N, C-alpha and C positions, 0 to 999 in steps of 0.2 A: 504494500500500500504506500502511495505517495501523497503528499499534500502540496499542492501547487498554488502559488499566488497568481491571480489574474488581476492586473491593475485596472482600475476603472475611475472615471471622473478625474479629479485633481490629485487625490491622495488616498482613495479607497483601495482595499484589497478584497476581492471576492476569492474565497478559498474553494479549491476543488480537491475532494478526497477521491483518489482514483487508483485503479490498477490497470491492467492491460486492456480491459474491456469496458469497464463501467466507471462512472463518476457521479458523486453526489456534490451538490454545490451549496455553499454556506453564504447567506446574505447577498443574493444576486441583485444589486441595485440596477444593473444594466444587463440585458440578455445578450447583446451583440458580442462582447468579448468572450463570453462563456460559449456561445454557439460556435464562434470561430475556433476556439481551442478544441472543443469536442470534435468538430469537423476535421481539423488538421491532424488530430491524433486518433481518429477512428473510434471514439468513445461513445457509449450510449449513456444517456442521463438516467440515473437510478432514483434520485430523490432530491428534494430541496429542503434545506434547514434554514429557518429564520430566527433571529434573536430578538428583534423588536420592530416596531412599526414604521420607523423613519424611511422615507422614500429612497434614500441612497442605499438601503438594505433590502427593499422589497420591489423596486420599480421594474425588475425584469421577470417577475413571477409569471405574469400573463403570457408573455411571449415564449417563455420556456415551456409552459403548459401546452401552448399551441404546437410546439415542436415534439413534445412527448408527454403523455398523460401519466405523471408520476406522483407519488405521495408528497405532500407539502406539510412539513412539521413547523409549528410555530407556537408562540405563547398563547395559552388559553385565556389569559387575562387581558389580551389586546384584540381589537377588531381589525383583522388584516384580510382583505379580499384574496381568495385563492387558497387559504389555509384549509387543508382537508383533515389534518390530524393535529388538533390542538393539544398541547402538552404542558406540563408543569413539573415542579419538583416531586421526585418520587417515581416519575415515569422513565422508561427506557426507550430510546429510539434504536431499533434494530435495522441494519442495512444488510440483508442477507446476500445481495449480489457482491458486496464488498467484504463480507465476513467480519463486520465490525459493529459494535453497539456503543451507544453513548447514554450516560446518565444525564438527566435534565436537572439543572439547578435554577431556582428562582433567585434572581439577582436584581431587585428593583433599585432604582436610584436615578439612572440616566432617563429611563422611562418607568412608568408604574408597573408594567408587566414584563420587563426585560428578563430573558432567560439566557442560560449558557449551556453548552454541551461539553461533557467531559468523558473521554474514553480513549483507549489506545494510546495512553500517555500524552494526550493532546487536549487542550482547552480552547474551545471556540467561544470567546467571551464578548463578541460584538463591540459595543462602545462602553462597557463597564470598566474594564481594566485596559489601559493602554501601556505601551512600553514607556516606562519611567513616568507614567501619569495615570489619570483616570478620567472618565467621562464627566461632562457637565451635568448638573442636576436639573434637568428640564422638568421633571414630574415628581421625583422622589425627594426624600429628606436626607440630610447628612447622616442621620442614624441608619437609615436604610442602606445608603451607599457604603458606609463603613462596614456594616454587617455583611453586605454582599462581598466586599473585598476580603473580609476575614474568611469567608467560605473558600475563596481561592487560595488564601494563604495556608489553609489547612491541608491542601492537596500536596502530593509528593513534590519535593524540590526540583526533580528532573522533569516535571511536567512541561511540555512545549506549549508556549503561549501564542495563540493565533488571534490577534485582535484585528480590527477592520480598517485601520488607518495607519499611514506612514507619518506619525507625529514624533518620532523618537528624538530627533535632534532638538526640536523646539522644546519638548518636555525636559530634556537634559539641561537645556539652558535655564529653565526655571528651577529644576532640582538643585543646580549648583548654587542658586541663591539661598536655598534652604540649608544645604549641607556643602559649603564650599571646600571643606577639608576631607570629604569622603573619597578616599583613594580609589576605591572600586568604581565609583561614579566617573572620576576623571579618566580612568583607564577605559571605561566603557565608551566615553565620548570619543576618545582617540580612535578606537576600533570602528565605531559607527560612522564617524566622519569618513574614514577610509572606505568603508562599505558603500556609502552613498556616492562617493566620488567615482566608484567603480560601477555605479548604476545598478547596484543590487539592493534588495530589501533588507532592512535591519531585522526583520522577522524571519522565523519565530524567535522569541526570547525564551527564557526559562523562569519558572517561579523563583528559583534560587537567585538568579540575577535580579529579578524584580525586588525581592525582599532585601537585597543588599544595596539597591540604588534608587528605588522608587519611593519618594517621600510619603506617598499615600498608603504604603504598606509598612511604614516605619514610624507610625504616630506614637509609639511608646519609647522611641530612642531619644536619649537626652538631647542630642544636637537638634533633632527635629522639634522637640518640645520647646527648647530655648528659642529657636527661630520663630516658631508660631506665637509664642508669648510676646516676643519683641514686635512682631507684626501687629498683633491684636492690641497691645498696650495694656493688657490685663492678665491676671492669672488664669490658667486653663486647668481644670480639675481632673480631666480624664481624656482618654484617647479620642473619643468622639468630638470633644471640644477642640482638640488639636487638629483633627481632620477638618472640621468645619472652618477653622482659621486658615489652614493652608489651601483649602479649596477656594475660599474667598480671595486669598492672595493670588492664586493662579488665575481666577476670573479677571483680576485687574492687571495682570502681568502683560 
């Protein structure tokens, strides 16, 4: 099994989970690049997996279904045209053509019904967790988003992280404001600058790397707490308050 990034729009990645014959697609905001890849590689579409309702993640569903009548999995707490198999936490998505299955996690915050898919040592997290960052809180609360990120943090460190946007370098620029002395963060920046200069994606990441460099997964670390307190100008009593402060800081950055 391979996981292939298909670039779309300005900075989206549509993920294809594929073998030599079949492919499942995650968050196809645009059908055209997906159909192009399937055609060039002789692959049959097996399923569509959706994390949340935003158009840059769902816009290609209709055209893909015109190409192939396949199951479409998506969040049961959101209204998304084309979803045939609404799912939520506790459900399992099985893709028999690819011999893989994914556990569904409820991860509200970016949107109220956002879900993620975890399986085969891979996490498809949509716009909840980004490389060195996290999604904006359009519909959820800081407490919800913090809890969602903690679900990810509890997964194995070697989990491969497949988020939906190429935001890494911009997120690192902010993370350096929070933790300017974080050696692993500075090393990551050097690697990822080189990666982008070579025209390659900075993804996938790993949860180990995120927990070492992503301030939104480091809200209990002294340096992050100190930076958040300095930004807010008042004491912060717990990790959720620290998260809330650095999310607001990021919004203004």
